[in-house]
C-alpha positions in Angstrom: 37.7 82.4 52.2 34.5 84.4 51.1 34.3 87.2 48.2 32.4 89.8 50.2 30.9 92.4 48.5 29.7 96.5 50.1 27.2 97.8 48.4 27.5 101.7 48.9 26.2 105.0 47.9 27.5 106.0 44.9 28.2 109.5 46.8 29.3 107.8 49.8 32.7 108.0 50.9 33.4 104.5 52.3 36.9 105.3 52.4 39.1 108.4 52.8 43.2 109.0 51.9 44.8 110.0 55.4 47.8 110.5 56.3 51.5 111.0 54.6 51.2 108.0 53.1 47.7 108.3 52.0 46.3 105.3 54.1 42.8 104.1 52.8 41.1 105.0 55.8 36.9 104.2 56.7 35.1 106.3 58.7 32.4 103.4 59.6 32.9 100.5 62.2 32.5 98.2 59.2 35.6 99.1 57.8 37.6 97.8 60.7 35.7 94.5 60.7 36.8 94.2 57.3 40.4 94.7 57.5 40.0 92.0 60.2 38.3 89.7 57.7 40.8 90.4 54.9 43.9 89.3 57.7 41.7 86.6 57.8 41.7 85.9 54.1 38.4 86.8 53.0 38.2 89.5 49.4 36.3 92.4 50.3 35.2 94.6 46.9 33.7 98.2 47.9 30.5 98.9 45.1 29.8 102.6 44.7 26.7 102.7 43.1 24.4 100.2 41.6 26.4 99.3 38.1 29.6 96.9 38.8 28.4 93.5 38.6 30.9 91.4 40.5 31.2 87.6 41.4 30.6 87.8 45.6 29.7 84.6 47.8 27.6 87.5 50.6 27.2 91.3 50.2 26.0 94.0 53.1 24.0 96.7 52.2 25.9 99.7 53.5 24.0 103.1 52.3 24.5 105.5 54.5 21.0 106.7 54.6 17.9 106.7 56.7 15.4 105.2 53.7 17.4 102.6 51.2 16.5 104.1 48.0 14.6 101.1 45.9 17.0 101.1 43.7 19.8 99.9 45.7 17.3 97.4 47.5 16.7 95.8 44.4 20.3 95.7 43.1 21.1 93.6 46.8 18.7 91.7 46.0 20.8 89.8 43.1 23.5 88.4 45.3 23.5 85.0 47.0 22.8 87.1 50.3 23.0 90.5 51.4 23.3 91.5 55.0 20.5 94.0 56.0 18.6 94.4 53.0 15.7 93.7 55.4 16.7 96.7 57.3 16.3 99.6 54.9 14.2 101.7 56.8 15.8 102.9 60.0 13.5 106.7 60.6 12.6 107.2 63.9 8.9 106.7 63.1 9.0 103.4 62.2 11.9 102.4 64.6 11.6 104.4 68.1 9.6 103.0 71.0 9.6 106.3 72.2 7.2 108.1 69.8 4.3 109.8 71.1 1.6 111.7 69.5 0.0 115.1 70.6 -2.7 113.2 72.9 -0.8 110.9 74.5 -1.5 110.7 78.1 2.6 110.9 79.2 3.4 113.1 81.4 6.7 113.7 81.9 9.5 115.6 79.5 10.1 115.4 75.9 12.3 115.7 73.0 11.7 116.8 70.0 14.2 115.0 66.8 14.4 114.5 63.4 13.1 111.1 62.0 16.0 110.6 59.3 19.5 109.5 62.0 21.9 112.4 62.5 19.7 115.2 62.0 19.4 114.5 58.2 22.8 115.4 57.6 23.5 112.3 55.9 20.8 113.1 53.0 21.9 116.7 53.0 25.5 115.7 52.4 24.3 112.7 49.5 22.1 115.3 48.1 25.1 118.2 48.1 27.4 115.2 45.9 24.8 114.8 43.7 24.1 118.1 42.7 27.7 118.7 41.9 28.0 115.5 39.5 25.3 117.0 37.7 22.7 114.9 38.7 19.4 114.9 40.6 19.3 114.7 44.3 18.4 111.2 45.4 16.7 112.6 48.8 14.9 115.7 47.3 13.2 118.0 50.4 15.3 116.7 53.1 15.4 118.9 56.0 18.3 119.1 58.2 17.4 120.0 62.3 19.5 122.0 64.1 19.9 119.8 67.3 17.3 118.2 69.4 15.0 119.8 71.5 13.7 118.9 75.4 10.2 120.7 76.5 9.0 120.3 80.0 5.9 118.4 78.6 3.7 117.7 75.3 1.7 120.9 75.8 5.1 122.9 75.5 5.7 121.5 71.8 4.0 123.3 69.0 1.2 122.3 66.9 3.4 122.6 63.9 5.9 119.8 64.9 3.3 117.5 65.2 2.4 118.2 61.4 5.4 117.4 60.3 6.4 113.9 58.4 10.4 114.7 59.4 10.1 115.2 63.1 9.1 113.4 65.6 8.2 113.5 69.5 9.4 111.2 72.2 9.4 110.5 75.7 12.6 111.6 77.6 13.9 109.0 79.5 17.2 108.6 80.2 18.0 106.1 83.3 18.9 108.7 86.0 22.4 108.3 88.0 23.6 110.1 90.8 26.5 111.4 88.6 24.7 111.5 85.2 22.4 109.9 82.6 23.3 106.2 81.0 21.8 104.9 77.7 22.6 101.7 76.6 24.6 100.9 73.0 24.0 97.0 71.5 26.5 96.5 68.3 26.0 92.8 66.6 26.8 91.0 63.3 25.3 87.8 63.1 25.3 85.9 66.9 28.3 88.1 67.8 27.5 91.0 70.4 28.7 93.5 72.8 26.1 95.5 74.9 27.3 98.2 77.5 25.9 101.0 79.4 27.5 104.4 79.0 26.9 106.8 81.5 27.2 110.5 80.9 27.4 113.9 83.0 25.2 115.1 79.7 21.3 114.2 79.5 21.6 112.8 76.1 24.6 110.7 76.5 26.8 110.3 73.7 29.9 107.9 73.5 32.1 110.7 73.1 31.0 112.1 76.4 30.9 108.9 78.4 32.4 109.2 82.1 32.1 105.3 82.7 30.8 102.5 81.1 29.8 98.7 82.0 28.5 95.0 80.3 24.8 94.6 80.4 23.1 92.1 79.0 20.4 92.2 76.0 17.0 91.9 77.0 15.0 89.6 74.8 12.1 91.7 73.9 15.2 94.1 71.9 16.4 90.7 70.2 13.0 90.3 68.7 12.7 94.1 67.8 15.8 93.6 66.2 14.9 90.3 64.2 11.8 92.4 63.3 13.5 95.1 62.1 15.8 92.7 60.0 19.2 93.6 60.5 22.2 91.5 60.9 24.8 94.0 61.6 24.4 96.9 63.3 23.8 99.1 66.6 20.7 99.9 68.5 20.7 102.8 71.0 18.4 102.2 74.0 17.4 102.8 77.6 15.3 100.6 80.5 12.5 102.6 81.5 10.1 101.0 84.4 11.5 97.3 83.4 11.1 97.5 80.1 13.9 98.4 76.9 12.9 100.8 74.7 14.8 101.8 71.6 15.7 104.8 70.6 17.4 104.5 67.7 18.9 102.1 65.1 21.9 102.4 62.8 23.2 100.2 60.1 26.2 102.1 59.1 27.1 102.8 62.9 30.6 104.9 63.0 33.7 104.6 63.9 34.7 107.5 65.9 37.9 108.8 66.8 37.5 108.8 70.6 36.2 105.6 70.6 38.6 104.4 68.7 39.7 101.7 71.5 36.9 100.7 72.7 35.2 99.9 69.3 38.7 98.0 68.2 38.6 95.6 71.1 35.4 94.0 69.9 36.5 93.6 65.6 37.8 90.1 66.1 34.7 88.9 68.3 32.6 91.0 65.3 34.6 89.2 62.8 33.8 85.9 64.1 29.8 87.3 63.5 30.3 88.0 60.3 32.2 84.8 59.3 29.2 82.8 60.9 26.7 84.9 58.5 29.1 83.2 55.8 28.9 79.9 57.0 25.5 80.1 57.4 24.4 82.0 54.3 27.4 81.9 52.0 
């Protein structure tokens, strides 16, 4: 059985106490996966910050921020093997296949997004908790975006948007359906995976407003993208456009949303098999 260490930011809240019995629960998908691994006999230790020096066979770098601070990456290198150590930067400016510039020839609608995951709210939260603890902000100067905006064309996007490094402009290319719009979500851990296509009445497809979903294959070009980005575990959001897979979002700390709990839980055993495969391969 393996000793697993999970590296979280000093001010992350990987686990929370909930319910009358104050049971520890995690808002992250990894939390449910770890519970399955513990049932199989593996031990798990959640590390907050970079000061602990535990003995572990394998670690997971699970800092919930778009760009993992360098000291956490360096700390992760001290473990025999650490999952996702290569996925330290998942900013949309780096990973999105739909990003375009002011002079791009794209003639269709576009969407303005934060280059940070979750509109920058995670970085804002970590900054706030750091200030309360009397420590410097880990992500100084971060700007939280109120929400995405869709424009009919590039010409409708203000010039100032292109001058901001924290914003990106993407082709707006949801998969059109008679009853709404589609997007695809690929969840993986090692060699185990699930890939589903969700259809929503909203043109910004989210799991919470899905009206139907179906399993779909993972495009080979997306597997190559995963390899290049250094992901062992995580979730990719993508669409098929003109016959090609276009990555829109990569998440190394995917959440376990309550309204998708049964859907996510159904794959825990499969993902745990993938984690154990990584243990056998590296630990």
